[in-house]
N, C-alpha and C positions, 0 to 999 in steps of 0.2 A: 858776171854782168858788170859792165863799167857805166857809171853814170856821169854825164858830163853836163853840169848845170850849176848855177849859183843863184843865190837869193837876189830878188830885184831891189833896185834902189828904194830905200825907205822901209824896208821890211822890219827893221829894228827901231823905228822912230814912233814916238807916242803920237797916236791919232786922237783927235777930239771926237766927242759924240759917238763912241762905239761902246757896246756893253763890255765890261771889264771882269776879269777874274780877280780872285783875292789870294794874296800871299800871306801866310801866317806862320809863326813859329810855334812848334809843338814841343812838349816834354814827354818822353816815353820811357817806361821802366826797362832796363836791360838786364836780363839775368846773365847774359854773356859777360858784360863788363862789371855788373854789381852795383850800378847806380843809375840815376836818371840821365838820359841823353837828349840832345836837341836835334830836331830836323826842321826844315822848312817845307810847307805844303802849299801847292798852288791848286786852287779849285777853279774850274772854268767859268766863263760868263754864263749867267742864267742857271747857275748850280742849283740843284734842288735835291734835298735829301730823299725824295721819293723815287728818283732815278738811280740806276746803277751805272757806275763809271769804270772804265779800264784805268789801270795805273801804270805810269812810267816811273821808275826809280832812276834819277839822273845824278851821277856821281861827279865829284870834284878831283882836282890834281893834288899832287903831294903837298903843296904849299897852301891848300885851301881848307875849308871847313864847310858847314852846312849852308853858309851864306855866300860862298864864293860865286856860284852862278848868279845869284840875285845881285851881287855887288859889281860883277864885271860883264855878265853875259846878256842882260836884259831878257831873261826868259819870259817874264810876264808880259812884256810888250810884244815880243815875237809871237807868243801863243795867242794873245788877245787879238792881234792883227790877223793871224791865220783863222781864227774862229770867225771873225768879222767877215772874212772872205770866203767862208764856207769850205775852207780847205783842210780843216782839222777835225778829226773825230774828238768830241768833247772828252776830255780825260783829266784825271787827277795826276799831278806830278809831284813826286816826293824827292826832296833834296836832303839826303842823309849827310851825317859826318862820317866818312869812310875810315877814320882813325879810331878804331874801337879800343879805347883805353880810358882810364879814369880822368887823367888830364888830356883831353883830346884837342887842345888848342894847337894851332899851327905856329909853334914857337920853339926856340932853341934849335938844336941839330935835327932838321927835318928827316935826315937819313940815318938817325941813330937806329940800332938794331930793334929796340923795343918798339919804335914807331913804325918801322917796316913790318914787324910782326903784327902790329895793331891793325894795319891795312888787311893782312891776311885773316885776322880774327874777325874782321867785319862780316865776312861770310856767314858766321853763325849769328851775329847780332841782327843782320838783315833777315835771315830766314826764320829765326826763332823768336825775335823780339819785335822788330820794326814792322815787318809784313803783318804779323797777327795784330799789332796795335792798330795799324792803318785799317785793316779789314774789319776790326771791331768798332772803330770809331767814325769811320766814313762809309758812304754807301758805295762801297768798291766791289766790283766782280772779284770772285775768288778762284776763277778758273785760269790755268796756265795760259791759255790763248788770249786772256785779257790782261796779261802782266808782261811788262817790258822792263829791260835794264840797258842803260847806256851810260857813257861817261867819257871824260877827257883825260888824257895822259895817264897817270896813276889810276884814275877812275875807269879809263878805257881798258887798261889791263884787268882791273877788278871785274869789269862787266864781262869781258870774255871768260875769265877764270870762274865766275860765279854762274853767269848765264849758260855757258856751255857745259858746266859741270853740274848743273841742276836743271836739266831740260824738263823734269817734272814740275818745275815752278815757272819757267820762262820759255815763251814761244817767239819772243822778239828780243834780239840782242844786238847792240851797237857799240863800236868803239871808235872814238876820235883820237887819233895820234897816240895810240897805245904806248905805254911805257915799258921799261925792261922788266917790270914785275909780271908781265904777260908770260904765261906758261908756254912751253914749246908747242908747236902745232899738233905734233903726235899725242901730246897729253891733252891738249884742248879738245881735240876731235879723234878719239881713238877708234870711233866706229862711224865712219862717214855716212853709212846708210841710215843709221839711227838718226844722226843729226839732220840728214836731209828729209826724213819723214816727220820729224818733230818740229823743226824750225819754220815759223811762218816768214821771218826775216832775219837775215844775218848781214849786217852793215859794217863795213870797214872803211875808214877814211883817213887821210893824212895830207898835210901840206907838202908840196914837192920840194920846199926848202927846208924841211924839218930834219934835223939830223938823227931822229929816231925812226924815220921811215922805213928802214930795213926790217923792223919788227912787224910793222903791219903788212909790208911786202911779203915776208916770210909766211905769214898766215894766209894771206891772199893766194900765194903761189901753191901752198899746200891744199888749200880748199879747191883751187882750179884742177890741180892733178888728181884729186879724189872725187871730182864731180859734185862737190857740195855747192848748191846754189847759194850765192851771195851777191852783194853789191860791193864793188871796189870803187871808191871815189877818191882820186888823186887830184888835188886842187891846188891852186896858186896860194902859196903862203908858207909860213913857217910854224912854229910851235907856239901859237898865240891865239887870242880871242877872236880876231876876225874869222879865222878858220872855224873855231868851235861853235861860234854863233851861227855861221852858215850851215854847219853840220846839223845843228839842232833844227834849223828852218827846214832842211831837206828831209831829215830822218822823220821828224814828228809827224809830217804829212802822210807818211806811209804806214804808220802804226795803226793797228786795229781795224784794218780794212781788208 
């Protein structure tokens, strides 16, 4: 399925006099890395600990950290506006640091082998440390059908690798401008019928001027050939924030419905 749409003007602009969500920084213990790690957590407008919320884990790119989305992507404004327009299922959104190593700052040679390995190690940190922490400290649903993972660039590759590799954990998977860390389609989806039966939504998107678009196209073509339902959204733009913010706007509305 191909989706042709884009966010309306003003979707990422601060609005006066609407209910607001809250963005906070948390520290969680990571047995995978061996120290405490940071993440950012968005709780929706009119959040209440007596409710149970689905959770989206939203990942950053190779040059970012847990604050990258907050600093560049206006996620809290986009999500607050969607909630105000009754277009969004109220959800908790977690912004992890996908570089699972002791010094996880985005500094020095970002492509150093140990840093690339740290992005791979994040799978264990997410599944065994961060998700259990969130589900112990927030009123989060704990079933796979209430858990989503998505991300941009390096985080898009991680989302496909982790989400499709752990369908017992995630029913909703999205990738924006997936990077070369993305596993080959045959490895991502070795059993198309299983993926079809277990996925509530698989989203792939990329800017038409992005020099990494062949990665996303390759996954899209494989899924199409093997009859795996998914949304393919090729949009105007490059490997940059206007594309990823638009993707968040479009994808988030489809989650948990």
